[in-house]
C-alpha positions, 0 to 999 in steps of 0.5 A: 207411302203404300197406304196413300198409293192404295187410296189413290188407286181406289179413287182412280177406279171409282172415277173410272167406273163412274165414267164408263157406267155414267153413274156418279154413285160409284164415286161414293165408294172411295169416300170411306177409304179417304176418311181412313186417312184421318182415322189411322193417325190416332193409332200411332203413338208418335204422330203429328196428326194434323200435319200428316193427315193434311199432307195425305189429303193434299196428295190426293187432291193434288195428284190422285184426283186430277189423274182420276179425272182423265176417265171423265175426259176419255169417256163421254156418255159411256163411249170412249173418246180418245180425241179429247184426251189426245187433243188435251195433251197436244194443247198441254205440250204445245203450251210448254213447248211454245213457252220454252221457245219464246221464253228462251229467245224473247224472254225479258220480263219475269212473270212471277220471279218470287216463285220461278225465275225462268218464267217470263211474260213473253214465254207465256204469251208465246205459249198461248199463241202456239196453243191456240194455233194447235187448237185450230189444227186439232179442230180441222181433224176432229169434230169432237168439239166446236172450234170455240170450245177447243179455243176455250180449252186451249186458253184454260190450258194456258192459264191454269197450266202455267199456274200449275207450274208455279204451284209445283215450283212453290211446293219445291221452294217450301220444302227446299228441294231442287227436283221433285224426284230422280226418275227423270234426271235433268227434268226436275222430277216426274211432277215437272212433267205433269204439273200443268195437267194436275191444275188445268185438267179439273178446270177443263173437265168442269168446262166440258161437262157444264158448257161444251 
C-alpha cells in the first residue's frame, strides 16, 4: 500500500544519506517511521494486527532494506564507485545465465524439488563456474577489489543468490500464486528478476565493509 511504499522511500533515503556523508546517524531517521507500521493498526476497527504488521515488516526487510543497501555498495568513503555496483550485477546475471544454460542442457539432479522443480545441482555448479569466470574478467578491468575479494563475492552471489530464488519460490507457493506480478509477462513477475539480489546483496555489503 501507499504507506508502506512511503516508508520504503524514507528507508532508502536515510541509507543514501548515511552512505554519501559517511555518517550512520542518518539511519536513525527511518526508525520512528518504521515503528508507525506497528502503531497504525490500532486505529483500524477491523484489523488482524499481528498478520498485517508482520507482512509490512517483512516487506521492508525483504525488499526495501536490500535495495537501500545499494547505496553502501555504490559509495565508498564518500566517493561514488560504479565499478562495485556494475561488477556485482554482472556476477548476479552471470550466475542466473550460467545456471539456466547448464541446467537446461545438463540438469538431472534436483537441487530443492519441494520448493523449485526446475533448479538442479548441475545448473547451480554451472552458474558457479560462470560467475567465477566473470569475476576474473572483472578484476582484469578494475582494481577496485583484489582478485581474492572478487572471487569471494562471486561465491556469495552463487550461494545466496540461489537461496534467494528458492525463498521467492517458497513465498509464491505459500500464498498459492504462479507469478509475483504481471508487469513482466512470462518472467514470473518483477521479484523473479531481483530475488537473487534481495538475499545476496546484504551479505555482499557485510563482507565488503568488514573484510575487503
